[in-house]
N, C-alpha and C positions, 0 to 999 in steps of 0.2 A: 322699699317695697319688699315684703316678705310673705311667706306662706309656710304652713306646717306640712311636711311630707311624711306620710306613713306613720305618724305618731312619734317618730324618733328624732327628726331633724327639722330645723328652721332654715329654709333656703332664702337667701337675701340677694337682691340685685339692686344696682345703683346706676349711676350715669358714667359715661366714658370721659367726660371733660376733667382735666387735671391741672389746669394752669393756675398759678398762685400769685397773688399780689403780696409782697412782703415789705414791711416797714423797717428800714435799717437807718438809724440815726436821723429820723424824721424825713427821710427820703423814700419814696415808693419805688421799688424795683420789681421787675417781673422775672420769676424763675420758673423753669419747667421742673416742678417738684412733684406735687400731686400725691397720688396713692403710693405709699411705700410697698404695699403688697403687689407683687408682680406674678403674672402667670403667662407662660409661653412667650416671654420676652416683652410683654406690654403691661401697663397698669391693669390691675384686676378690677372688674365691676360686678363680679359674682362671687358668692361664698356660701358655705353651708356650716351651720353650727349644730353639733351633736348634743341633743338635750340630755342624754344619759351620761356621756363622758365629759361634756363641757369643752370639747375640742373643736377647733374651727379650721377650715381648709378653704383655700381659694378655688374657684371654678372658672373655666374659660367660657365666655359668651362672645360670639363673633360680632353682633350688631349692637348699636347704641340703644339701650333699654330705657333711657331717661324718659320719665312720665308716660310709661306705657300703661296698658290695662291687662287684666288677667283673670283666669277662671279655672275651675277644675273640669275634668271630663268624667263620665260615669265610672271608668275603671280605676280612678284614683290618681291619674296623671294630671299635670297642670300645664296650661298653655298661656303664654303671654303674647300680646298683640301690639304691634306698632312701636313707636318711640321717636327719638330724634334722628336727624340726619347725621352723616359722618362729620365730625368736627375736628378742627385743627387747633393748635395752641391759641389761647385767648378766647376760646369759645366761638371762633370764627368758622363758618361752613367750609368744609373741604372743597377743593376744586373738582372732586369727583365723588364717587360713592364709597371711597375708602381713604382713610388718612394714614400715611406711612409713619407718623410720629406716635399717635396713640394706638394705631392698628385697629381702629373701630370702623365697622362698616355701617352704611346707612340702615337705620332700623325702622324707617317710616312705614314699610309694608310688611315687616317681618312677622312671622308666626314661629314661636320657639316652644319646644315641647320638652317636658321633664318627666321622667319616670322616677318617683322617689323610691330608691332602693332600701332594703332592710339592712340591719347590721351584718347579716349573714352573706350579703352580696359583695362582690368585688367592686368597690367604688372607683377603681382605676379604669374600669371597662367603659367603653363608649355608651353602653346601655344605661349607665347610671349618670351620664353627663347630659347637659343641655344639648338638644339637637337644634341647631340654628343655622339654616342655609336658605336664604330667600330665593336663590336660584331654583330651589326645589319646592319650597313651601312658603307661600306668601299670600297676603290679602289682595283683593282687587283694587282697593283704594288706600292712599296714604292716610294714616290715622295717628294723631298725637293727642293725648288727653281724651281718648274715647272711653266709652263705657262698655263693659261686657256683662251680659246677663244670660242665664241658661233658661231654656224652655223645658217643658215637662218631659220631653224625650231625651234630654241631655244635649241637644244642639245648642250652641252658643250663638247669640245674636250680638253683633258689634254695631254700636250706635255712635254716630257723630264724630267729633274731634277736630283738631286743627289740621290744616295741611302743612303750614309752617308756623313757627312760634310767635308769641306775643303775650301781652298782659291779659287782654280779653279779645274776643273774636269780632272786632269791628274796627272800621275806620270812622272818623268823624268829619263831615256828616256821614251817616250810615246809609249810603245810597245803594249799596250792593251787599246784602247779607251773605252772599256766597264768597266774598273776598276773603281768602285765607282760611275758609272754613270747609269742612267736609260734612255735609248735611244729610248724608245717606245712611242706610243700614245694609249689612250683608251678614251671611251666616258662615259658621264653622262647625262641622265640615260644610263646604260649599254645596248648595243644592242646584247650582248652575244659574241661579237668578242674578240678573244684572242689578247692582245696587240701586235702590229706589230712594228718592228724596222723601224726608219726613217733614211734613208741613209744620209740625210743632217746633222743629229746630229752626225753621225759617222765621217763625213768629217770635221766637225767643232770642233772636240774633244778638250777639254781643256777650251775653251771660248764659252760655250753654255748654261750656267745656265740662267734661265728666258729668253729663246729664244724669240726674238721680233717677234710677229705674229699678222697679221691682216687678217680677212676675206675680200675677194675682191668680186666685183659685179658678177663675173663668178661663184662664189662658191669655187674657189681655195683659198689657203692661201699664202700670201706673208710672207716669213720668212727671218730673218737676224740674224746671229750669227758669232762670230769670225770676219773674213773679208768677209765672203761669203753671198750671197743672192740667193733666189730661189722662184719659184712659185710651190707650192706643191698641188697636187691633192690627198686629203686624201681618196677619194673613191677607187682609185686603187693603192694608195701609189706610185705615180710616180712624178718626179720632172723635172722642166725646169730651168736650170741654168740661173741666171741673173748676171750682172757685179758685180765684187768685190767692196767693199767699198773703195772709193778713199783715197789716202794719208796715208794709213796704220792706220787709226783711228778705234779702237775697240769701239763699242757702247754698247754691252751687259754688264751685270754684270760680273766682278766688275768694269769695266770702267764706266758703268752707265751714259750714255749720256741721255739728254732730248730728248724724242721721242714722236711723235703724228701723227695721220692722220689729215691733214689740213681740214678746214671746207668744206663740200660739199654744193654747192650753185647752183642756177639756172644759174648764170653768168659763172661758170666753167662746166656747164652741169653735175653736180654731179660727177665730176672726183675724183678719190681716189689717193691722193698724200701723201706720207709719208715724214716727215722731221726728220732729226737727227742732233742734235747740241751738241758739247762737247764730252766727253769721254776721251780716252787716246790713244796716238800713241807710247806707250812704245815699244821698240824692242821686238820681239817675245820671246827670251830667258828670258827677264826680268820678264815675268809673273809667272815664277816659277812653283810650283806644289801644291798639296793638302795642304802642311804644311804652306808655306809662299811664297811671291815673292822673286826674286833673286836680287832685288835692293832695296834701301831705297825709297820706293814709295813717301813718304811725301816730298821728294826733287824734284820730277819730275812734271813739269807743266802740268796741264790738257789742253786738246785741245780746241781751239776756233772754230774749223772747223764746218760748217753746210753744209749739203747736202740734196737735195730733189730727190725723185724718184717716178714716176708714173708707177707702175708695169704692168698695163693693159691700154696702151694709146688708146684713142678713134680712132685714125687714123691707128691703128695696126702697128705702127712703133716699132722698137726695143726699149725696155725700157733702160734707161740710167740714171746714177746719174748726177745731175746738181748742180754745185757749187752755194751756196747761200751766203748771207752776213754772215760774221763771227760774233760770239757772241761778245759783248762788252769786255768780259774777259773770259778766259778759265774756264770751270766748269766740275767737276766730280760730279755725284749725283744731277745735276740740274733736275728740273721737269717741264714739260709743263702742264699748266692748260688752257683749252680752255674757253674763256670768252663769255658771251652772245652776244657781239657785233662782234664776229668772229676773234678777236685778240687773241694772245696766250701770256700768262704770263709765264716766266721762273723764278724760285726762288729756294732757298736752294742750298746746295752743297759746294764744296771746290775748291780752286785755284790749289791745287797740290794733286797728289796721286790718290787713288782709294777707292772704297767701301771696307768694310771688316775690321776686326781687327785681331791682332795676339798677343798672350801672349809670343811668341817665337821670336819676332822681325822679322828680315829678314835674308837672307843668309849672308849679309854683317855685320850685327850688331844685338846684342840682347838688346842694349840700345836704345830704341825708345824715342826720346825727346818729343813725343806727346802721351805718355802713351802706349795704345794698338792700337791707331788709325793709319790706313794706309793712312790717308789723313791729310792735314793741310791747313791753310788759309781759314777759313769759308767765304763764299760770302754772305753778308747780304743785298745787294741791288738787288731787282728784276729788270728785264728788260722786255720790252713789244715788241712783234714781230707782225708786220702787214703784213700778207701774200699778201695783195693787193697793198702795196706800191711799188714804183719803186725800182729795185735792187740798192743797195748802201744806201738806206734810210729806211730799214725795222725795225731796232732796235732803241729803245729809252728807256732811264731811267731818263730823265730830270725831276727834281722835286720829284723823288722818295726818300723816306726816307730809312734809313739803320737800320736794326735790329742788336742789339748787342748780340743776342742769336745764338750760333753756331748750325747750322742745317746740320749735316753731316750724317754718316751712321745711317740708320733706322729712318730718318725723312721723312715726307710725307705731302702732301697738297691736298685740296679738295675744289671744288667750292660749295658754299652754296646757298640755294634758294634765299637769298637776294642779290646775285651776288657778295658778298665778298668772300675771299678765306681763308679757315681755315688751319692753319699750326701747326704742333705738332711733337714731337718726336726728337730723336737724341741720340744715345748711342753707340759710337764706342769703347765699352768695352766688355770684356768677359761676365760680368754680371752687375747688378746694381752697380754703383759706384758714390757716391755723395761726395767723398773726395776732399778736396782742393789740394791734391797731383797730381791730373790728370788735364790736361789742358782742356779736353772736357768731363765733367762729364755727367752722365745720366741726361737728360733734362726733367723736369716735368712741364714746362710752355708751354702754347699754345698761339697762336697769330691769329689775323685776319688781312689780308691785304685788304685795300680798293682801288680798281683801280681808274683810272682817272674819270670815270663817276660818282663817288660819289661827284664830285664838284657841281653837279646840285642840286638845292633846291627843285625840284619837279621831281618825277618819274612817268611814265605812270601807269594808273590804269585801265587796260582793263577789260571788262566784256564779258561773253559768251564764255570763254575759256573752251573747252571740257575736260573731264577726261579720254577720250580714243581716240586714233587715229588708223586709219586703213591704209592698204596698197592700195592706190587708193580709188576711190569711190567719193561720193558727197562732195563738199566743205562745209565749215562752215563759219559763220560770227563771228567776234570779234569787239566789239565797244570800241572806245577810246574817252573819254569825252574831251571837249575843255579844261578842267582844267588840263589835263595831259601834256600840252605843251604850248609854247608861239610862237608868230609870225604867219606866213602864214600857213593856213590849208593845202593848196596844197603842199607847201614845206615839211611840216611835214609828210603828207601822202606819198609823194614820197620817203622820207628817211626811212620809217618804214619797218622793217623786222620782221618776225616771225621765231625764232630759236628754235630748239629742241636740247638740250644738255644732253648727258648721261655722268654723272660725273665719273662713273667707280668705280672699287674696287682698292684702292691705296695702294701700298707697294713699298719699295725700289726705290723711285723716278720714279715709273711708275704707270699708271692708266689702268688696264686691263678693256677693254670695253669702254673707253672714245671715244665718237664720237660727231660730230656736223653736223646737217642738217638744212639748211634754207629752209622753205616751200615756194612754189610759192604763190604769192598773187596779187590781184588787190585791188582797193579801191573806196569808194564813200565818197566825202567830203560834209557834210551837211551845210546849212546856219548858224546853231547855232555853228559851229566850231567842232562838233563831227565828227569822222571819223569811217566809217564802213569798216573793212578789210574783203575781200572775200578770204578765205584761202584754198588752196588745202590740201588734206591729204598727208601722207607720200608717197614718190615715190613708185610705185608698184613693188618693188624688195626688199624683206626682207634681201638679202645679203648686201645691202648698209647700213642698220641700223637694226640690229637684234631685234626681239621682246623682250619686257620687259619694265622696268620703265625708265623714263627720266623726265627732267624739260623743260617746255615750257615757253619761254620769248618773250615778245613783246618789241621791241627796237625802240624808237622814237628819232630822232635826236641824235643817239648814246647813249641814256640813256635807260637801261633795266628796265622793270617792275620786280616785285617779280616773281620768278619762280613758275609755277603751276605744281604739280606732275601729270603725265599722264602715262597711260599704253599703249604701242604700240602693236598692234596685238591682237590675240585671247585670250591671257593669258594662253595658253596651249602649251606644246611641241608637235608640229604637223606641217605639211605643212601649212604655213600661208595663209589664204584666201587673194586673191588679186583681184583688179578690175581696169578697165581703169580709168585713171585720169579724174575727172569731169571737165567740161568746166567752166572757170572763166569769169565773166562778164567784160566788158570794164571799164576802169577808168572813174569816173565822178568827175569833178572839180567844185569848187566854188571860183571865184576870190576875193570875199569880205569876205570869212570865215577866222577867226583867232582864235588862242588859247587864253585862259584867265589866264594861269599860269604866275608866275613871270618871269623876264627876264633871269634868270640863269637856265633854264630848258633844256639846251643842253650841251653836253659834248665836251671835247677837243680831237682832233684826234692826237695831237702831243705828248701825253704821259705826259705833264706837269701837267695835271689835272685842268688847269685854264679854266673857262668858257669863250667862245668868247665874251660874253656880260658883263664881269666884268673886272676890272683893277687890282684886287689884285694879287700880285706876289707870295703869299705863296703857298706851296705845298698842294695839297689835296689828293695825293696818299700816303698812309701812312700805317704803321703797328701799330696796337693797341695791347698792351700787354693784353691778354684776360683772362688769367687764371693762378692760381697756381694749380698744380697737386697733388692730395692726393694719392700717391702710385706709384708703378712702372709701371702701365699702365697709359695711358693718361686719367685719370679720371678728367674731367674738371669741375671746379667750378668758377663761375664768380667772378672776383675781381673788375675790374673797366672798364666797356665798355667805350671806347673813350679815354683811357689813351694813347695817341698817342706818337710816337717817332718823334722828330724834327718837331713839328707842333706848331704854335702859338695857344694859348688857344682860342682866339676869332674865329680862323679859324675852330677849332674842333667844337666849340659850334654852329657855323653857319651850318656846315654839318649835325650835329646830329639833330638840330632843323628843318632843311629843310627836311630831310628824315622823321622825325616824323610828320611834318605838311602835308606831301603829302597825297593824298587821296587814295593811293594804298591800296587795301584790304589785310587783313591777308591771309597768305597762307592756303588754305583749301584743305584737302585731298579729293580725290574722294570717293563717297559712297562705291563702291566696288572695291578697288584698287588691291585686291588679294583675294585668297580663304584662309580662316583660316584653320589651321590644327587642327582638333578636336582629331585626333588620328594619330599615325604614321603608315602609311602603304605604300605599294609600289606605289600606284597611286598618292600619295601626296608628298612624298620626294624621289621618284625614287630609291628604294632599289636595290642594286646590289646583287642578291642572288646566282649568278652562278659563282662567282669568287673563285679562289683557293688561300687561304692565304699562302704566302711563309713563313710567320712568325706568327703563331697563336697568337691572342690577348687575353689576359686573365687578370684578376685582382682579388684581394682578395675580396670575397663577403662582408666581414664585412665593407669594405671601398668603396663599389661600388657606383658610382654616378647614381642616379635614376631620370630620367626626369619626372616621374609621381609622385614624392614625393611632395604632396600638402603642407606638413608642412614646407618646405624650402621656406623662403621668401627672395629672392635675393635682393629685393629693400629696405630692412630694416636692413641689416647687418651693424654692427658698422664699421665706417670708420674713422680712426684717421687722421686728416689732416697732411700733411708734408709741412713744409715751403719750399718755392722755393729756390733752390741752387743759391748762388750769381753768377753773370756772370763771366765766366772765362776771364782772360786777355790773349789775343792771342799774343804770342811772335813771333818774326820772325822765319821762318823756317831756319834750319841750312844750311850752304853753301853746294853746290853740290859736293864738293870734286873733285875727279878725273873723274867724269862722263863726257861724251861728250855732255851733253845738258846744256842749260843755266838755272840757277835757277830763278824762278819767285818769287818775293817778295810777301808775303801775306799782306792782308789788316790789318790795325789796327782799333780797335773799342774802 
């Protein structure tokens, strides 16, 4: 699980369990090994990686964050919700709400708050650390695998989840949908309302963990779980049923399809369309129960099927699912990352099976050939989706290199401010396991993927980008120097877009809060080749793009600038101020204006990564092995930036030199991106004082975590590096046996 904080750092959180099964001379032994990274005397499950310096540091988190949810608040802070209970060695529940071995507290009702500080702040201060004290701040209900989604005023709504864990949320026969499930919703900050039951979650019992949810322009929520879809009005808790998902394909966890809201642009009148790709069409009985699936999931091919739906059509027609181009190959646990140019990258995941792990195997066998993983066949080659391309030609992976690192259960990805994609994680095991005896060990390496636009030798270097955007109001100007592009100034200006991308809070192959909006703009081309963009503010409807942090990119000829960190809206949880959209001036052209950059300052639209002005046939879209991880959390330390996979050395050198030689400014955080928390009170971290704990939270005072302890220096704790585990050899999945589906061969790496 990770997020971008303030444009400078990636914050990473993991789980507290650290028990390891080790194979020694063909005998299995249990050792209390786990995360070598320690903080405050216990294994670390939090860290931060500095994007600018490539340095990493462990952070202390008190409660177990495993499989929690998260979201931003309007001032740029982040909040995570729920998680697992306090666990003891072997993944066993602790006898209380705190475990003395791991020193993890029960995270089931926790609300944790982070103020992402700037490089100028003192990161050893409590104000820059996670605030995590359920005795002070907690939810009304226990929630594990819940969903968080923001409303137009910045309030976060928390939906569903497990009460306690399992593979899916049901017993068999499923006589009680409430068994082990939390089927209610509540708000953060709390409005005093008692959590109410959502009928949709009752209807979708069994397959509704991490329910897929997006706020729509009307203020209603589109929700999808199991095979059902609905428009839900949270204000009066009423629902409007929408068509079922076609072809029997389940998209929610643990089928874990790639899902996203497509870019909202002037060309589509800011229509909100949701895309679903992959997942699983396993027959209903095969999903099993809390304990395990009823078939050997690792034999069952993941779906290639892609569907689109616009839940609130502008013409008021009935919403319907529309068949889209199939994925190039089936994927479970694939993840969509929306890129600055409006295309979507899908990466990670497996050819067969589902998310999750099981130490009990399945109903059919206790001998899982893939250890405890319920998936097989890691997919190491990303694919690029162009939503504006004609049907039948929207997918491409030509020229993309393939990673040999398995990214299965608990892997994630995130767009970075330089427009590359950060990839880390994967642990389809009960606990940390780096043994050679398992095919998919706990993964401590991180990677960066460079999309096709990194083939350009020059990227735009805009000036005048604001640090704050409003909903409607007066437009602003951005200047692009002639050195940012080559060729005709008129053509470059006409190709330029300004995109606002919210990267979201990423976990379990999904990005809560990820959205993309292209701002309206006109332009003036000057005789010296510079271009002045006249840019509208955000559309005057906060439901389209909720208030809070985002990255603003200027994209010229398909090449994005570095992203600028911006805050959208007032910075407070409140009805957001709106104004009519300001009038933009007409375009002004100059027939003799040209850019002064080199000839390879434009990108390729076909996914190959080759610049139209060059003849080299080598790939420029690649994965760079970015880090060795020191510990069981993704504590990232730079090993070799630019150590690419399947790239010619001269090609890598040209890309790195080109980007380094560009005149793009360094990413600079706004002066006041958020309000610092000088002390913890209800106006700053939204305390929920009126809830009734169903399970009182307590801890031994002698071991209590104290957020005001000035003597604890989280950024100078000793951290013993752990060498990266060798890449696993991915063997063929076993034959399908007597099942009535065709086995899909997995890739070899």
